[in-house]
N, C-alpha and C positions, 0 to 999 in steps of 0.2 A: 516946462516939462511936467507931466503929471506924476503922481505918487507911484503909480504902477511901473512906469519907465525907470524912475529913480531906484525903486526896489530891485528891478531887473539888473541894473548896472551895479548896484551894491552887491548883489549875489555873485555876479560875474567877477567882481573885484575880490570878493572873499575866496573864491576858488583859485583865482590867479595868485593871490597872496599865499595860499596853501602850497603852491608850487614854487614859491620864491626862495628855495634853498637847494643848493646842489645835491645834498644827500637825499632830499625828497625826490628830486628828478631821477637820481640813480635808482631809487626804490621803485618809482613808477615804471621806469624803463625795464627793470628786472622783472617786475610782476607781469609784464607783457608776455614773458616766456612761460608763465604759469605761477601757481600759488607758491608762496615761500613762508617759512616760519621765521620768527624773530632772529634766531641764532644764525640762519643763513644770510639774512639781510645785514646783521651786525658784522659778519665777516666781510661781506661785500663792501659795505659803506666804510668800514674801518673805524667805527666809533663803538663806544660801550653800549651795552644792551639798553640801559635806561634812556640814553639819547636817541637811539633808534626807535624805541617804544614811543617816545614823545613825538618823533617825526611821523610815525604811523598813526598816532592819535590825531594829529593835525590833518593828515590825509583822510582819515576815516570821518572826522567831523565835517570835512568839506564834501563828503560823498564820493570821494575818488577811489576808495578801497573798501572792501568789506571783509568780515572775519568769519572763518569756519573753525569750529573746535572739533578735534578728534581726540578723545581721551583728555590728556593733560596738555596736548600740543595745540597751539593756536596758529592757524594759517591765515595769511593775508592774500587777498585776490584783488586784481584790478577790476573795478566795478564798471567802468566805461572805457573800453579799449580805444574809443575814438579820440581820447585825450592825446594819443600819439600823433594824430593828425595835426594837433596844435604844435607838438614837438617838431614835426616836419616843416611847418610854417616858420617856426623860430629859426631852424637851420637855414631856410631860404633867405631870411632876413640877414643872418650872420654872413652867409655867402655873398649876398648883394653888397653888404657893407664892406667886406674884404675886397671885393672887386672894385668898388668905388675908391677905396683907399689906395689900391694898387694903381688905378688910373691917375690919381692925384700925384703919386710918387713919380710915375712915368712922365706925366706932364711937367713936373718940376725939373726933372733931369733933362728933358729935351729943350727947356727954355734957357738953360745955362750956356 
């Protein structure tokens, strides 16, 4: 595999890694509804401000959110709303896994 392809996969992994925390997923999902300030996200996530700020920094560094300043207030926005398509895909995988597990349970019960 050439260096260009490896770099592409490394960048994809970096973005996916930035999403690999439940609080960050909550933040991304909330930002789909519109821009939010840290205090709003802190209340939603249920963590302290410094923790939410760190999560926002990870998301910003991955290019998933951007910042707008109005006076002394900093607002965060979803940079690429298409990331929610990824969330939909994940939900489909969860659903398929659950159906597969249910089929296994049913199969085990009918064999007895």
